[in-house]
LODRENDO-31469 format. One line per field, with one value per residue (C-alpha): x, y, z; residue in one letter. Coordinates in pm, 1 decimal. Example, Ala and Ser with C-alpha at 12.3 -4.5 7.8 and 13.67 -1.06 7.14 Angstrom:
# residues 2
xx <- [1230.0_1367.0]
yy <- [-450.0_-106.0]
zz <- [780.0_714.0]
pase <- [a_s]
END
This chain:
# residues 527
xx <- [-3427.0_-3297.2_-3250.2_-2903.7_-2700.5_-2675.8_-2349.9_-2252.3_-2288.8_-1950.9_-1853.4_-1566.3_-1383.3_-1156.3_-911.6_-709.6_-708.8_-335.5_-37.0_-170.7_-431.6_-583.1_-879.8_-1030.0_-1330.9_-1497.0_-1766.2_-1781.5_-1402.4_-1139.4_-1159.8_-890.8_-665.6_-423.1_-241.3_-29.5_146.0_262.7_626.8_743.6_1087.3_1188.9_1027.5_672.6_346.0_232.8_-150.3_-189.8_93.6_-51.2_-393.9_-238.6_-71.5_-404.3_-578.2_-303.7_-318.1_-687.7_-796.2_-514.9_-568.2_-942.0_-887.7_-655.5_-933.9_-1254.6_-1441.6_-1739.6_-1914.3_-2251.2_-2135.3_-2072.8_-2355.2_-2206.4_-1919.4_-1757.5_-1507.3_-1307.7_-1512.4_-1272.8_-1079.0_-786.2_-621.3_-880.4_-732.0_-682.4_-1032.3_-1187.6_-1005.3_-1126.2_-1481.3_-1510.5_-1405.1_-1645.2_-1940.0_-1863.2_-1849.3_-2173.4_-2354.4_-2207.7_-2290.0_-2619.6_-2535.6_-2548.6_-2267.3_-2136.1_-1923.5_-1692.0_-1516.1_-1147.4_-1086.4_-1389.9_-1280.1_-946.5_-1134.1_-1382.6_-1125.6_-926.7_-1226.3_-1295.3_-935.1_-873.7_-1211.9_-1206.4_-1555.6_-1553.9_-1194.5_-1027.3_-862.8_-526.9_-531.5_-193.9_-129.4_19.1_-228.8_-418.8_-339.1_-648.3_-779.8_-1136.8_-1411.4_-1765.8_-2063.3_-2427.4_-2397.5_-2079.2_-1703.8_-1613.8_-1273.0_-1123.8_-804.4_-595.9_-295.3_-322.6_-84.1_62.3_-15.6_251.1_316.1_363.1_588.6_812.0_808.3_905.2_1198.9_1304.1_1301.7_1529.6_1788.0_1729.4_1571.8_1328.2_949.4_761.1_986.4_852.5_1022.2_1355.1_1339.4_1249.4_1553.4_1789.8_1629.1_1696.0_2070.7_2046.6_2058.9_1779.5_1832.2_1602.8_1359.9_1050.5_744.9_407.8_87.5_-214.2_-476.2_-571.0_-438.4_-78.2_148.4_446.7_578.6_815.5_944.3_1017.0_1186.2_1412.7_1497.8_1583.4_1810.6_1985.9_2358.6_2354.0_2421.6_2127.8_2057.1_2030.4_1801.4_1574.7_1565.1_1481.5_1216.8_1044.6_1063.7_923.8_648.6_531.2_531.3_307.7_65.6_60.5_9.1_-298.8_-433.3_-389.1_-555.3_-854.2_-866.1_-876.3_-1119.6_-1368.9_-1348.7_-1292.3_-1065.7_-956.3_-706.7_-685.7_-397.8_-473.6_-321.4_0.6_227.5_81.1_317.0_606.0_720.9_830.5_494.0_318.8_548.7_484.0_107.0_120.6_320.0_81.4_-218.1_-51.0_12.7_-350.8_-505.2_-648.4_-657.8_-444.6_-458.2_-321.6_-441.8_-204.8_8.1_-201.8_-487.6_-278.8_-180.0_-434.6_-591.9_-893.5_-993.3_-1094.1_-1312.1_-1470.2_-1539.5_-1682.0_-1883.8_-2027.4_-2142.9_-2283.1_-2474.6_-2603.5_-2745.9_-2922.2_-2674.5_-2602.4_-2525.2_-2714.6_-2480.8_-2589.2_-2487.5_-2152.8_-1926.7_-1593.2_-1539.5_-1172.2_-1251.4_-1475.7_-1456.5_-1499.8_-1742.8_-1972.4_-2056.1_-2379.3_-2283.4_-2597.4_-2430.6_-2363.5_-2692.3_-2544.9_-2515.4_-2159.7_-2074.1_-1881.1_-1768.1_-1833.1_-1755.8_-1481.6_-1459.5_-1294.2_-980.6_-931.6_-870.2_-651.4_-747.7_-544.2_-560.4_-370.4_-55.7_-70.9_-185.6_-403.5_-430.6_-697.1_-594.0_-861.5_-892.1_-585.4_-498.7_-151.9_-90.5_218.7_324.3_408.8_700.5_577.9_749.6_668.3_866.3_1239.4_1373.6_1532.2_1213.2_1010.1_1215.0_1203.9_825.3_756.3_980.6_859.1_491.7_506.4_678.2_445.8_134.0_224.5_338.5_38.3_-225.0_-89.0_-86.9_-444.4_-562.9_-405.7_-614.1_-932.3_-971.7_-1111.4_-834.7_-712.5_-485.7_-127.5_10.5_349.2_554.8_841.1_1005.6_715.3_442.6_198.8_-2.9_-312.6_-659.3_-918.9_-1205.2_-1541.9_-1787.2_-1895.8_-1663.9_-1816.5_-1825.0_-2086.5_-2307.1_-2313.8_-2591.5_-2579.0_-2565.0_-2258.5_-2084.9_-2145.8_-1975.9_-1683.7_-1667.4_-1646.7_-1364.2_-1165.1_-1235.3_-1080.8_-784.3_-721.2_-769.1_-478.6_-261.0_-264.2_-331.1_-460.8_-341.0_-572.5_-924.2_-1133.9_-1448.5_-1246.5_-1044.6_-1333.0_-1515.2_-1848.5_-1866.8_-2115.1_-2222.3_-1879.4_-1630.5_-1294.4_-1014.5_-767.8_-478.0_-251.4_31.4_21.5_-40.5_179.7_180.0_80.9_-124.7_-117.2_-443.5_-326.5_-268.7_-611.2_-773.0_-611.0_-724.1_-1086.4_-1047.0_-941.9_-1253.1_-1494.2_-1355.0_-1420.8_-1779.5_-1834.3_-1692.1_-1880.2_-2217.6_-2538.4_-2631.1_-2293.1_-2422.0_-2620.7_-2330.3_-2079.4_-2303.8_-2339.3_-1962.5_-1897.2_-2164.9_-1983.2_-1643.3_-1745.2_-1908.5_-1570.6_-1318.3_-1327.4_-1131.1_-1367.4_-1482.8_-1126.2_-1041.5_-1349.1_-1254.1_-905.4_-1055.5_-1252.8_-928.9_-758.0_-1053.1_-1022.4_-655.6_-763.3_-1008.0_-876.1_-787.1]
yy <- [1164.1_1511.3_1586.1_1522.6_1831.3_1890.2_1763.5_2115.4_2238.8_2323.1_2357.9_2579.7_2451.7_2639.7_2456.5_2638.5_2445.1_2493.7_2594.4_2547.9_2770.2_2589.8_2641.1_2404.8_2362.9_2022.9_1907.3_1547.4_1563.0_1808.5_2128.0_2343.6_2338.2_2596.9_2619.8_2873.2_2725.6_2930.7_2847.9_2971.0_3135.7_2925.5_2674.6_2547.9_2698.4_3017.7_3019.6_3397.3_3431.8_3148.1_3316.9_3646.8_3466.7_3308.6_3648.4_3811.4_3554.1_3458.0_3671.6_3545.7_3177.7_3194.3_3388.5_3114.8_2853.8_3056.0_2980.4_3178.6_3259.7_3165.0_2801.4_2784.7_2604.4_2597.6_2709.3_2454.7_2535.7_2347.6_2404.8_2208.3_2059.7_2296.1_2613.1_2871.9_3180.0_2992.0_2843.7_3184.8_3342.4_3074.0_3071.4_3448.6_3424.4_3133.9_3321.6_3629.2_3420.8_3235.9_3563.4_3735.4_3444.5_3363.1_2991.6_2741.4_2719.0_2377.8_2322.9_2025.0_1817.7_1820.6_1458.2_1321.3_1513.3_1329.6_998.4_1090.9_1225.4_907.4_688.3_895.6_882.1_511.2_349.3_167.6_112.2_33.2_47.5_67.4_410.5_510.6_890.2_1041.7_1415.6_1689.8_1701.1_1381.5_1011.7_793.3_459.2_489.1_272.4_337.9_200.4_304.2_636.2_767.1_730.4_556.3_601.4_262.4_410.6_725.9_894.0_963.0_1257.4_1410.1_1354.5_1175.6_1470.6_1705.4_1447.0_1440.9_1821.6_1844.1_1611.3_1798.2_2134.7_1997.5_1928.5_2249.5_2061.3_2252.1_2262.7_2038.4_1786.8_1465.3_1489.6_1588.6_1293.7_1061.8_1168.1_1114.7_783.8_637.8_658.7_537.2_212.4_113.9_182.7_73.6_335.0_314.6_147.4_240.6_71.9_45.0_-168.4_33.6_356.8_473.0_743.1_920.1_1154.5_902.2_796.7_1155.8_1240.2_934.4_1020.7_1379.4_1260.2_991.0_1036.7_804.8_949.7_1159.3_932.8_630.7_815.7_916.5_555.5_428.8_699.2_614.2_237.3_253.3_510.8_356.0_2.6_130.3_278.6_-35.3_-256.8_-67.4_-63.4_-439.5_-484.0_-278.1_-479.1_-808.9_-674.7_-532.9_-808.2_-566.8_-634.5_-290.5_-37.4_327.0_558.5_932.4_1250.9_1437.4_1183.3_925.9_1057.8_880.3_593.6_370.3_398.4_310.0_11.0_-119.3_-95.7_-260.5_-554.3_-594.4_-599.6_-847.0_-1082.4_-1056.4_-1079.0_-727.6_-450.2_-141.4_199.6_549.2_848.5_1047.5_1303.1_1610.6_1459.1_1352.1_1676.4_1938.7_2055.2_2241.6_1951.6_1733.7_2014.1_2090.8_1722.8_1643.6_1965.9_1861.3_1516.2_1667.5_1925.1_1653.7_1473.6_1787.2_1914.8_2287.6_2530.0_2852.2_3150.2_3211.2_2853.7_2854.0_2908.1_2728.2_2408.3_2369.0_2040.3_1890.9_1509.6_1284.1_1065.1_1364.2_1390.2_1225.4_1075.7_1141.5_1084.4_711.6_519.4_189.6_148.8_13.2_-340.2_-437.6_-767.4_-963.8_-1326.8_-1428.6_-1792.3_-2007.0_-2202.4_-2573.4_-2543.1_-2236.0_-1875.2_-1560.5_-1258.8_-933.1_-1072.7_-1448.4_-1765.6_-1980.4_-2355.4_-2563.6_-2911.1_-3086.3_-2912.0_-2695.7_-2380.8_-2325.8_-1953.4_-1866.6_-1505.7_-1443.6_-1248.2_-931.4_-862.0_-492.8_-448.7_-409.2_-758.4_-642.3_-471.1_-771.4_-1019.8_-792.9_-749.9_-1120.9_-1225.4_-954.3_-1011.3_-1390.4_-1381.1_-1110.8_-1291.8_-1622.8_-1460.3_-1231.6_-1487.1_-1702.2_-1405.3_-1316.0_-1671.6_-1657.5_-1343.5_-1536.6_-1372.0_-1612.8_-1680.7_-1985.5_-2234.2_-2223.1_-2564.2_-2472.6_-2169.9_-2125.3_-1814.1_-1735.5_-1988.2_-2049.1_-2368.4_-2304.2_-2426.8_-2384.9_-2162.0_-2261.8_-1973.8_-1667.0_-1371.8_-1066.2_-855.7_-1096.8_-1093.7_-736.8_-743.7_-521.8_-836.9_-970.2_-632.1_-605.4_-943.2_-809.0_-508.2_-736.6_-936.9_-620.8_-494.7_-809.8_-774.1_-413.9_-506.0_-747.3_-468.3_-605.7_-388.1_-580.2_-329.1_-448.5_-441.4_-485.9_-691.0_-936.3_-1035.8_-1138.6_-1472.9_-1538.5_-1884.4_-2023.9_-1687.8_-1531.6_-1343.3_-1502.9_-1257.3_-1359.6_-1208.9_-1058.6_-970.0_-599.2_-658.9_-526.9_-485.7_-144.5_0.4_350.1_532.4_643.8_288.3_175.1_480.9_407.8_44.0_154.7_415.1_145.9_-56.4_238.4_352.3_4.8_21.6_370.0_283.0_-43.3_-27.3_174.2_167.4_288.2_478.0_179.4_-62.2_173.4_205.7_-172.7_-223.5_28.6_-127.1_-459.9_-294.2_-91.1_-395.3_-563.6_-275.8_-12.9_247.9_246.8_609.6_741.4_527.0_648.5_1009.9_945.3_775.1_1092.6_1289.6_1049.0_1087.1_1466.4_1439.5_1262.8_1541.2_1827.7_2146.1]
zz <- [3181.8_3089.4_2722.9_2586.8_2506.0_2127.7_1980.5_1879.0_2239.0_2393.3_2758.9_2869.5_3176.6_3415.8_3644.1_3907.7_4234.1_4295.7_4084.1_3730.7_3568.7_3272.0_3040.3_2785.3_2561.2_2522.8_2284.4_2172.7_2208.8_2322.1_2114.4_2278.2_2585.7_2723.3_3057.6_3240.7_3546.1_3841.3_3912.2_4254.3_4244.3_4543.3_4777.4_4748.8_4633.0_4807.7_4773.1_4746.0_4496.7_4290.0_4297.7_4188.1_3899.9_3800.4_3806.6_3598.0_3315.0_3332.2_3036.7_2813.1_2902.8_2832.5_2508.8_2381.3_2391.2_2347.7_2023.2_1900.4_2232.6_2079.6_2069.5_2446.5_2629.7_2978.8_3204.2_3436.7_3710.3_3971.0_4287.2_4510.6_4674.6_4654.9_4781.5_4884.7_4715.3_4387.4_4394.8_4459.5_4164.2_3924.0_4062.9_4019.6_3654.1_3592.6_3742.7_3532.2_3213.7_3292.8_3354.5_3048.1_2814.7_2989.8_3017.5_3307.3_3562.0_3674.8_3986.8_3933.7_4195.8_4100.5_4206.6_4024.9_3714.1_3717.2_3724.5_3451.2_3203.8_3269.6_3188.3_2875.8_2753.5_2820.2_2768.2_3104.3_3239.2_3611.8_3738.4_4073.8_4047.8_4191.4_4206.5_4292.2_4273.5_4488.9_4774.4_4700.4_4720.2_4708.6_4586.7_4463.4_4315.6_4196.7_4392.2_4428.4_4253.4_4417.8_4395.2_4719.1_4878.2_4968.5_5110.8_5116.8_5267.2_5639.4_5625.2_5307.5_4939.7_4735.8_4504.8_4799.2_4963.8_4656.2_4640.4_5008.4_4956.8_4641.5_4820.2_5090.5_4818.1_4617.4_4328.0_4103.7_4141.1_4083.8_4252.0_4100.2_3756.8_3916.6_4158.4_3870.0_3664.3_3956.9_4056.2_3712.0_3789.1_4147.5_4343.4_4582.1_4952.8_5235.4_5371.9_5599.2_5445.3_5598.9_5482.5_5711.7_5541.7_5235.5_5386.6_5376.3_5515.2_5360.6_5631.9_5792.1_5451.3_5346.3_5677.4_5650.7_5289.3_5384.8_5664.3_5460.1_5393.4_5090.2_4742.1_4623.0_4324.4_4558.1_4798.8_4509.2_4390.6_4739.8_4781.3_4453.6_4492.5_4844.7_4788.0_4462.2_4604.6_4886.0_4630.6_4416.8_4722.0_4840.4_4484.0_4459.8_4797.1_4678.4_4354.2_4545.5_4807.6_4557.7_4297.5_4008.5_3710.3_3582.7_3721.8_3615.6_3710.8_3719.5_3864.6_3801.0_3971.8_3731.4_3464.2_3639.0_3416.7_3704.7_3879.1_3553.3_3507.0_3857.6_3818.9_3477.7_3617.5_3910.9_3676.0_3439.6_3730.6_3843.8_3496.4_3524.2_3265.1_3326.1_3160.2_3208.4_3003.6_2786.8_2969.1_2884.2_3088.2_3390.4_3561.6_3664.6_3338.6_3208.0_2982.7_3277.1_3416.4_3077.4_3003.1_3347.4_3339.6_3004.1_3116.5_3436.7_3235.6_3004.7_3308.3_3427.5_3686.6_3710.8_3991.8_4070.9_4100.9_4460.4_4555.0_4373.9_4671.9_4663.0_4862.4_4962.5_5141.2_4869.9_4891.6_4589.8_4785.3_4845.1_4474.6_4354.8_4017.7_3813.4_3475.9_3529.2_3512.0_3634.9_4015.1_4011.5_4118.1_4428.5_4578.7_4263.1_4340.4_4099.9_3981.3_4246.2_4165.0_4222.8_4593.1_4535.4_4607.0_4553.4_4778.6_4756.0_4919.7_4920.5_4750.1_4973.4_4910.1_5080.3_5198.1_5394.8_5727.5_5672.3_5481.1_5334.6_5297.7_5093.9_5046.3_4681.8_4549.9_4379.2_4047.4_4071.0_4394.7_4427.9_4515.5_4841.0_4955.3_4844.8_5050.1_5353.0_5347.7_5293.0_5582.4_5821.5_5750.9_5767.4_6107.4_6240.4_6125.6_6289.9_6613.1_6652.7_6555.5_6837.4_7076.3_6983.1_7050.5_7395.7_7454.9_7363.1_7022.4_6761.7_6506.6_6310.5_6487.8_6354.2_6248.5_6097.0_5982.8_5733.0_5586.5_5352.2_5440.9_5725.9_5763.2_5971.3_6052.8_5778.8_5894.4_5751.4_5732.9_5536.5_5477.0_5646.3_5327.9_5187.7_5497.6_5627.8_5885.8_6197.3_6410.9_6230.9_6231.7_6608.8_6650.7_6446.2_6677.6_6980.7_6819.7_6750.2_7102.0_7249.3_7016.5_7122.2_7487.7_7440.7_7295.2_6938.3_6633.4_6332.4_6072.5_5793.0_5933.4_5622.0_5584.0_5372.4_5679.3_5903.8_5880.4_6049.2_6205.4_6456.4_6599.1_6630.5_6417.3_6336.8_6249.4_5978.0_5779.0_6045.9_5804.3_5894.0_6264.0_6544.0_6920.3_7055.5_7338.3_7186.0_7128.3_6783.4_6660.5_6781.1_6622.2_6286.7_6309.5_6351.5_6077.2_5829.8_5914.4_5910.4_5576.4_5435.3_5561.2_5419.5_5078.3_5027.8_5207.1_5180.8_5551.6_5678.9_5984.5_6111.9_6062.8_6223.9_6529.2_6548.6_6527.6_6800.7_7021.6_7002.5_7045.4_7351.0_7508.3_7563.7_7566.5_7840.7_7645.7_7349.9_7371.3_7368.4_7068.3_6881.0_6951.4_6813.6_6506.0_6433.3_6456.4_6213.6_5975.8_5980.9_5878.3_5561.0_5480.3_5274.9_5461.2]
pase <- [m_p_e_r_m_p_d_e_g_l_v_l_g_l_e_g_t_a_w_n_l_s_a_a_v_f_g_d_d_l_v_a_l_h_s_s_p_y_v_p_p_k_g_g_i_h_p_r_e_a_a_q_h_h_a_s_v_m_k_e_v_i_a_r_v_m_p_d_p_d_r_i_r_g_i_a_f_s_q_g_p_g_l_g_p_c_l_r_t_v_a_t_a_a_r_a_l_a_i_a_l_d_v_p_l_v_g_v_n_h_c_v_a_h_v_e_i_g_r_f_a_t_g_l_d_d_p_v_v_l_y_v_s_g_a_n_t_q_v_l_g_y_l_n_g_r_y_r_i_f_g_e_t_l_d_i_g_l_g_n_a_l_d_k_f_a_r_s_h_d_l_p_h_p_g_g_p_a_v_e_r_l_a_e_r_g_t_y_i_e_l_p_y_t_v_k_g_m_d_l_a_f_s_g_l_v_s_a_a_q_e_s_t_a_p_l_e_d_v_c_r_g_l_e_e_t_a_f_a_m_c_v_e_v_t_e_r_a_l_a_h_a_g_k_d_e_v_l_l_v_g_g_v_g_a_n_r_r_l_q_e_m_l_r_i_m_c_e_d_r_g_a_s_f_a_v_p_e_k_k_y_l_g_d_n_g_a_m_i_a_y_t_g_r_i_m_l_e_s_g_v_s_l_p_i_e_e_s_r_i_r_p_g_f_r_a_d_e_v_v_v_t_w_r_p_e_p_g_e_m_f_r_r_l_p_a_g_q_g_v_e_r_g_a_e_a_v_v_e_l_h_g_g_d_v_i_k_r_r_c_s_k_r_y_r_n_p_g_l_d_r_r_l_i_a_e_r_t_r_a_e_a_r_l_i_a_a_a_r_r_a_r_v_a_t_p_i_i_r_d_v_t_a_d_t_i_v_m_e_r_i_e_g_e_v_l_k_y_t_m_t_p_e_n_v_a_l_a_g_a_a_v_g_r_l_h_r_a_g_i_i_h_g_d_l_t_t_s_n_m_i_m_r_e_g_r_c_v_l_i_d_f_g_l_a_h_v_s_s_e_l_e_a_r_g_v_d_l_h_v_f_f_q_t_l_e_s_t_t_e_n_y_a_e_l_k_e_a_f_f_r_g_y_a_g_v_f_a_g_a_e_e_v_l_a_r_e_r_e_v_e_r_r_g_r_y_l]
END
């Protein structure tokens, strides 16, 4: 183990991935923090103008936090993801400081820094993390030395979505606070709701909000209620899937009081702990870079100057987390109830050979949205389970259906996430191939929704399912499954190959679907 940095050793951190230039000094606690945001005169952020702003105020921002230079033991900087011109400006300053002070340089992943400052500020140990900022919307969890991405936006980050809507109504930048103020005076209106397993999409929601003729306050309320409910739903799904019992909210959009309230309610109802760091740690800030740089340096991580190039597409799951000695636990089996189990959406009661699945009202959701989702998903699940069975896909037999409840056959077997062998994953691939061949999209293809029984894979939980023969829909379906594999297994490549082998064995269009899945994956990667 590397020697621990002396307590008096300080790390200076520089953050400048987008519109805010910020510097901070961290020792055992925050020593100093100062920021200088770039505020565009009109419209959104212009990367070169933001970089010019950062360059013009860099000296002043650093001077405001710099202690006696002899006390500095390292320089940390935001290496990515972010806007190229902004990242380059900050990296150049960090290199110059490291050389001048003759101290190590540390390149910090911006997303991981949000998580680590959140853990530091709240005391949570191993949470499911909802990270919502301008360009980023992700649900993460720690496993086997990395922060794994359970789900994320397939198009635009939530903060950028709010900014885009705000610009269309000449509201100031950043748009989130302006939308929040208006929403507090508004009445909920119905807008498109797009959740795909643990992934989500905001473009259709923003377009509908921009085109709405309802009063602006009502549109803002509908936009917030819909977008935040989507985020809380995927967080709850990750919580149930992974078997964790803590939720951490980080990122600039996390300052929204309604989003915090919704997450808190969801966690109360599930018996989970919820925390959000104080506001100074939520938006992009130098403190998160300085703190994360310090714990990285303590664990022996530094970056040679010649290898310190910026990484605009730097993924959180690419970072090897050397500073956390524990491997991170996943799929912990929680104590079973007396014949009652609770998933992300429903309560399941076991009665002999039957299962009674009742969709629960969610207190965090607007009542109108809640009723709509329960009714739509219950009907869709019953209809498409029956359609899948007619197409010779293994599913439960439906016994009865009401507005919020389905009575169906009880499937005895092992949930796939607990028995992840290549053979079982290949059987899952074949089941999904038959489903797609029948023109049915599952919509929530996680390893929690597949049960292995007598040498075959039974698909369950069709609440997000729909009928489509489009290549895009099939590609997204596979992306949801592959992302689950990548975020929760060590032998991802082997399992992905096994799944596709089973899928291609029964579905003639498999290669085209796989090509589209790769395209969907690239959209989730930072540009």
